[in-house]
N, C-alpha and C positions, 0 to 999 in steps of 0.2 A: 319656478312657479315663475309666473306672467308677472309683471311689478309693473307703475310707472314711477319718472324720477321727479320726484317731490321739488316742487315749486318752477317747474321748465315747462313749455305747452309741447310738451312731446308726449305720443305714444309710444312704450314700447314692449316687446315680452318676444318669447318662441312660438316659431312655427315654422314649418318642412317646407324645404326649398329645393324645384324638379331645378336638377345639374347635368345631369347628361344619361343616355339611355344606358349605359353603362354604370352610372355610381347609384343613376338614381336620389329618390326622394336625400335628402341633409339636412342633421338641426343645423337650424340656424337663429340668433339673437338679433331681433328687429329696434331698429329705434326712428323712429316719426318724426320727425321735427317740425311742424306746422311755422316757423314763420322763414324756414330755409327754404319749406318746400320738400323736400327730401325724406328715405327712407334710408338709412345707411343699415346695415348690416352683417353682422359677425360669425364666425363658423360659433363661438362660444360667449358665454358672459366673458370670463373672464378675460378676450377679447378687447372686450369693450371698455372695459377697466384698464387693460393696458393701453388703449388706444392704435386699437389695429385693426381695422375693419376690411373687410372682405368684396366690397363694393357698395354702390350708392348709387340710388331710381332719382331721375330728378320728376318731380309729377307735377311740372308744369305741365301744361296739355295732356295728361296723361286720359287714360282712362282704364277704366278698375271694369274686370268680367266676372262674373259669379261662374261658374261649370257645378253645371248640373250631379255631378259625386263626388263622393269621398269628400265633402265640403273644403275643396280647392277654388280659388282665386284667383285673379290673375291681372296685371297690369302693363299695359300696352303706354313706353314712353319712348319716346327717342328713338324709335323704329324697330324697340325690342318687346322681346316677351321675358317678363319674368313671372314666375307658377310658384305658391305657397297653396299651401294645403294645416288648416287649423285639424285641433283635437275634436271639436264639436259646431255644430249650426252656430251657435250665441256665438261662439269666441271669432267664429267667419265671419259673420255680420258685425261685431264691431268692432274688427281691424278694417269692413269694405265703409264703416261707419264714418268711421275713425281720418279714412281719408278723403270720399266723399266731401265731409263738412270742412276738411281744407279748403278743396275746389269751390265749395260755396262762403270760405270764406271768415266761419266759422272754427274759432281758437281754444275753443275748451276743452282742457286737459280730456280723455276719457284713459281710465286704467283699462286696460286688455286682463282678462280673467276674473275679473270683480264685476258685479252688478251696480257699481256707484256711474251714475250720469247716466244712466240706460233706460229710465222712465221721463229723469227730463230733459231729453234731446231729438223725445220720439215726437213730439207736439212738430218742435221745428221745421223734422224734417220729412213728415203726413203734406204741413204746408204748403213747405218744398215741392214736394213733387205733386202736390193738387193744382198747383198754380202753371206748372208745367206737362198739365195733360193736353190740355189744346192745338198747344205747339208738337206738343208728341203725335196725335195724333194727326197733326197735319202731314207730317213728316211722312206718316203709316201710308197715309191715301197717295203721297209722290211717290213714295217705295211702289205702291201696286198699279199705280199709273204709269211708273216706267214698264213694270216687268208684265204687265198688258199687253205695250205697245211690241215693245225688244223682247222676249221670249220666242223663243226655236223651240223645235228638236234635239239643236248643239249647243243652248246654252242651259244655265243651272233655274234651274226651277225650287222656289224661294216654301217652303213648307211651316205653316204656325200648328203647333198644336195648344195643349194647355191643361199635359196630367198633373193630377193632383195639385191645382192651379200652381205649379210652375209652368213660365211659359218658354217656349225654346224655337229657337233659329235654327232651321235643319236645310241642308242644300243633296243636290244630288250631282255627284261625281259626274264629267262629264271631259270628253274629249277637248274642249273649250272654254273657257272660261273670262268674265266679263272684271278687266281691273278693278271699277269704280264698285261693283259687285263682293267680288275676293274681299274689297276692306271694308266693309259695311257689314257684311255678315260676318269678321276674324275668323274664327276659328268653326266646326263642326263642333254641336254639346256644346256648345257655348249660351251664354244671352247674356246681355249690357242689363247691370243690377238698375239702374234707374228706368230703362223699358220697362222690365220685370214689374218695381214696383207699379209706372204709374198703371202699367193694364190690371196686375192687383186689385189697385185701388179705383180706379177710375172702368171699372166692366162697364159696358153697354154691348145687349142683345145683339143689336142689331147687326153691333158691325164685329161681334165675336161669332153671326152665324156666316156673315162672306170669310172671314181668314178661316174659321172651317170649311168653306168648297175649297180650299187653296186645295188640300189633301187630296192625290190620288193614290192608285194601284202603285206608283215608284216610292212613296212613302213607304209601303208596306216593303218595298221589296229593299230598300238602303238604310232601315229605319235605322234609327240609334239606341231605344230601348227592344228587349226581347222578352215575352211573355215568360212570369215565376211556369204556368201551367198548362203548355199550352194543348189545345183541345186534340185529342185521338183522334187520325185519318182512317177512314174507310174508303182499303186498297180498291177494291172494287168503286166507290164514287170514282173515287183520281181517275180511275184506269177509264174510266169512261167521260174525262173532261178534257180533249185535248190541250184545254186553254192553261191548264193547269204543271206542263210540260214545257218546258224552256230550252231550247236546242242551245248549249253550250260551247263556244268558238274557245280553245286552248288557248291561254295569253300567247303572246310573244316576249319571252323574257329579254329586260334591257341590253343586251351584252354593248350595244355603241355606248353606251354609259356608266356602264363600269365603271370603268377608269378612272374617272373624273367622280364619280363615287366614292370608291375609295382612297382617292387621295385628298377632300372632303372632310373624312373621317382618318386618314393617317392617326389624327392623337388616338383617336378611341381604340383606335385597333393594337395600337402599342402600349393603350394602358389593359385592354383583353392579356398583352401576348404577355404582360409582367406578370400576371395569375398565374403563368400557367409554365407545367416544368415540362420534361420529358416521360412519357407513360403516364401523363393525370388522366383521369376521367371525365370528358367537356359534359356530360349531363349533369355536373355539378357548377359548370360555368355558365354564366349570363351573357347570351351574347346578344350584338348591337342589333336593333330592330330593322336598320339597313340591309344586313344579311340575307333575312328571309324570303322567301322563297313566294310568297304571298297561295300558299295553299296549305295544306298538310298532308305529312304524309302518307296518311290513308288512301290522298287522292291522286297522289302518288302514285302505289302499288296502282291502283285502277286504272290510273294511266298507261297502265303496260298491254293493258288491254283492248288497244285504240285499233291495234292491226285485227280487227274482229274475226276480220277473215280469213287469215289465216291460223287462227286460231279455230275456228269450227271448222277447217278443210283435214284435220286432222284424221276422219276416222273417214277420208271420203277415199282412201288409197287402197290397192287391195293386197298392195305388198307389205311385206314386215317392216322393209330396210326404207320403202317410202313413207309409211308412216312416222320411224326413226328422225328423218329429213325433216320431215315436217314439223314436228316437238320443236329439234333442236334453229329450223328458220324462225319458227313463232318468237323460241327464245330470244334471237338472238335480237327481234323486233324489239321485245324489252329493253333494253338497257333505251335504244334513243329514244321509245316512243313516253317511256317514266322520265325522261331527262330535257329540261326546255336549257339544250344550251349545254353546255361544257364548261361555264359558272360555274365554282365551289358555292352557292349558293342553296340554306340553309328552308328546308320545308317544316313550319309547324312541331312541334312535337305536340301529338295529339293526348287529349286528357283520356281519363280511367274512361272506360265503353263509350267515345265517342265511334259513330259509323258516318261512312258512304256509302250510297246507293245509288248509280247510275247501270244504263245498258248501251249500247252499241248496233245498234240497225245494219244488220249485212245489206250488202249492195243489193241491185235486184241483178245484177251479171253473176253474182252467186245461185247457179242453179242445184241442187244435188236432188237426185231421188229420194220424195219424206219418206218416213216412216208412215205405215197403214195405222196411225196412230189416233181415236176418234177424240180424248179429251183434252185435247192442245190446251184450251182455255185455262181449266182446272191444270192443271198443267205448268202455266205461268202465274194462276194466283196465286196456287199454295209453294211459289216459290222464292229465291229469295229478294227479286222487285220483283212486287206482283202486280207494277204499273206498265213494265214492258209487254213486248209480245213476245213471240212465234220464232218469228225470224231475225231475232237477236241474240246480242252473249251481253251476259245481265255480269255485274258486281257486284259484291257485297265485303263487305271491310271493316274489321273492331279492332278498337286498342281495345285486348285482352287482360294487358297486363300496364301498370306503369311504372312500378318497382320492380325486375326488370322491366323496360318497355318492350314487349312482346306485341306487334300487328298482325291479326289473320285474317285471311281474305278469302272468296270462294268465288266463281265465275263457272258460270257452265252456257251452252247453246243448246235449247231444247230440239232445234232442228237437225242439227248431228250427233246429239248424244256425246257429246265432248265437255267436260267438267274439269276444273282445274280447283287443291286446294292448297295451302303456305301458311303458313304461320314464322316471323323472322325477330329475331331481336338482334337491333343494333346497338354496338356500341363502338363510341367517337374514341380516340386516343389522340393527346397530342403526343407528336415525331418528333419533335426538335423543327424542321422548316416542314414539316407538312402534317397533317388531319387527315388519321386512320377511318374509317366507319369499318366497321368487320359487323356482317351482315348473317349471323347465326340463325338457319334454322331450315328450313328443308319445301319444295315446292311436286307436286304429285300432278301431274295430267292422266286423263281415267280418258281412257277411250269406252265407251257403252256399247258397241255395237260389236267391238274387237274382244271387250273384256281388258283390257292390255292398260297396264297401269306402268306411267315413265316419270322415274322420280329423277330429280338435281337438286344444286339448291345455289345459292346468289354471288355473288363475286363478293371478293373486297375492294369498298368505293377508296380512291385517297381525294384529297383535297392539296393540289401543290401552290409555291408562291405564294402562301400567305401571306408574307411581309407587300405584294406588290398587288400586281392585278392575280385573283384566286382560281384557278382554273382545277377540272375533275378529271381523271382517271379511272380505269377497273384493271383490278389485279388479281393475278392465284390464277388456278388450277379448276374446272369444272367439270363432275361426268355427267351420265344421261345411260341410264342405265333403265331396260325394262327386263323384268324378272322373266315373262314367260315368253317370249321370244329370242331372249338371251343379247339382241341387240344393243348396242351400246357407243355411246358418244364422249370423246375424251378433247376437251376443248382447255387451254390456255389464251388467258386473256394477260397480255406482256406488259409491263409497266415502260416509262422511257427511258431508256440510259441515260447516264449524267450527261454523258456526252454522245454525240451522233444520234442514233435513231429513230423510229418514225413514233409519231403518237399515236394511243390507242389500236394496237395493230391484236388480232386473235386471230389465231391458228383455230385449227383440229382436224381428227381424221374420227371417220364412223365405219362401225366394222358389224359384218353380221356374227353369228355363232360358227360359220361352219368354216370363216374363212382368218390368219390373223393377219392379213395384210385391209388397209383399212378399202372400205370399196366407195370415200369418196375424202377428198379433202379439202381444209378452208383454208384460206389466207385473205386478207382482208384487214378493213380497218371496222371495226362497228359500230363506228356514226358518222360512215361514208358505203363504201363498196367493198361486198366482201366476196371473192371468187371462190368456185369449187370448181377442181379436177377427178374425175373419174381416170383408171387406169386405161393408158391406151387411147384418151378422147383431147379432144382439145380445151384448154383452161375457161370455160362459163363464166358468167354472171350469176351469181347463188339470192344475192341477198339486198338491196339498196335502203339505205337507211332513210330516204329521201322522198320518198315513195310515199305516196298521199294518205294520212290516216285518217280512222272516222274520227268524227265529233259525238262524242260523249250527248247523253242526254238524264238531266235530273230534273227533280221537282223546284219549282220555283219555291224562292225565300216562303212567302206567307204559307207554304202547305208542308214545310222540313219540322220536323220535331225538336230540340234545342237539345238534343244529344247529337247534333246530325254536321259535320264538320264544316259546312258551310255555313253554319249557324254560328258556329260554339265560337270562329274564328272571324265573324263579319264584320266586326268594328275594330278589328287589327288590319286585314283586307282592305277597308276601304281607305283605312288610311293610310297604310303606305302605295296607295296609290294616288292621292292626295297629296301624297308627297309631304303627310304629317310626321313625322319619326315619332316624334314626345307624345303625341296622343296615340300612336300602336302602342306605345311601349308601355304605356298607361293602359289602354284596352290588354293587350297581353298579361300584364302583372294582372289585372281584376279578373281574368280566367285563370291565370295559376294561381292564388289565391284563395279563392271559393274551392279549388279541387283543392284543396292543402284544408281548409276549413272542413271539408266533406270527411275526408279522408280522417281525420282527427276525430271526428262526432261518429264515423263508423268504429276508429279505434275503442273510443271512452263506449261504444257499448257493446261493444262486442261479435258488429255486426260483420259476416263476413259479403264481402261482393259477389256477385253471380254477373256470367256470361249471358249477354242477350244476345247470340248468336252462336258461340260455341262453346263446346264440352273438353275439355281433359281428354285427349287420348291413352295408347302407349306408348310409355318411352319419351316421356315431355312433348310425344307429338299434341296435334291440336284437331279435333272434326266437326266436321258444320250435320249436324244430324239430321238432317233435309235435305237430306245432297239429293241431286236429279235420279238416278238410278232408284232409289226408295220409293220416292215421290209415285216415279214411273211405275215400278212395281205395282204398290198400294193399288193406283187407281187401276192397274188390270184385271185388279182381284177385288174393284169395285160395282 
């Protein structure tokens, strides 16, 4: 229980303190000494009695900041930030008031955890806040004049909102920031206690109207709060509003900075490794935010289709061997398209029911004879991405299971009648000096024009050099078969030998049913150049991983539903882009805790989870019940 030391000008009690992304929140016993202007914290009350402190915070010239979630507050002192969490709002208020009254010269004893002194200090605090209103409002006017004079498309934009009478300062992440602005704003999603109280007590309709005018569309794109129940989106309305579609450029992974990042966090890595044993399941280990890839695993699956023309072209060949060759070329392209560099960075683990949708426009140079199908708009409108168009490759991904983690995806190109269906269960294991990610599942490519199905499976991924600069490689044997034609391909992704050898090497052989010898041999690096060799012919280039990819198109955040990937991980991604790993860890923890609570509620009520878009198939497979073939047949009959 929280208590105070009798007869001394101190406040003491138990709070949680943020330590690091691995250990997270830890119990601490705090002692606020008003005469010495310090807070001393201990790992337990017993450590206090033994006079064995964990650390000391100087309160001279310090700033207290109330954060907008989970009863958190932070102390900014001597260039450092100390973050604490109370059990409820009243306890948080008492701690903050005790610190603030120390700054104002009030040394009255306050007992945290009881109501003693709560009412007696309110009049003093209110009077102090009211007396500072003119000064604070003048400072706000100065800030607004500064932003009016200096704001530009490449600078942060200050936004002020007042949801539920709580003031929150927010800013938009941009490539360039002003040092003074960063210092003034502090962290995203935080508000200085004194300014919050001033605006709550001294509200002015005219000033509030001016504050509201600061809000812009970017506030919706980069907001800190998600609506509890987003309004359903009419797919047809969205389709008719081109401004609701945002073309997203894939991020460039910061490979050049990763070695510095690893060096800065080496102690965290060693702490994580201390918890590992060979063979342990990594889904049970919480990894630090700085190694996250800033996108969900579902978006990584969708990125595999960024070579949309290669996928769409499968059905355009007359020879079965050429169609198999096209399938293999597309399959090779998914390795490099789905990965942003060879660094072993980890995408977010999708939550149950999470969905990612996008589409890729086919280039104008891609010209094929179009099938005489009159109901093209109806075909797209009834498909997996209703706001796409007929000349595109659309992709829908869903996390259909959390334990074990299984992701399903479906893609189609209505123009050429090619579709793909797959499900992947990821299983990560620590192997001693590396990490193995085993991808269990199947991937099938269907050519409706020739009624052919090509079946394959994903390779295993390995994270190497986990103690230095981690890098990723693929390994294992992969087959691709077409039961109807009898054509098949045998591919092998070679892991690098301990001594010598090449990284990322891949070899392959393609066979027709009438010949035991391959009609095509492949050799190269899957993330570089792969060459092909036909019998009695010269070697030629088969695949170039550096060839251009198509930028995916997604809806803007305001029209996304709450279970779509970009909305689910919005705060984590924003914090990582801003370099705020602590905020990223908090946001990630909040997403995960929310899912645990929902899972617990379903278990208590006996409710079974129902997938949004996919249904169980035969022998552990998953199906998309509204696939391209079924929709075309239905529209032809109508």
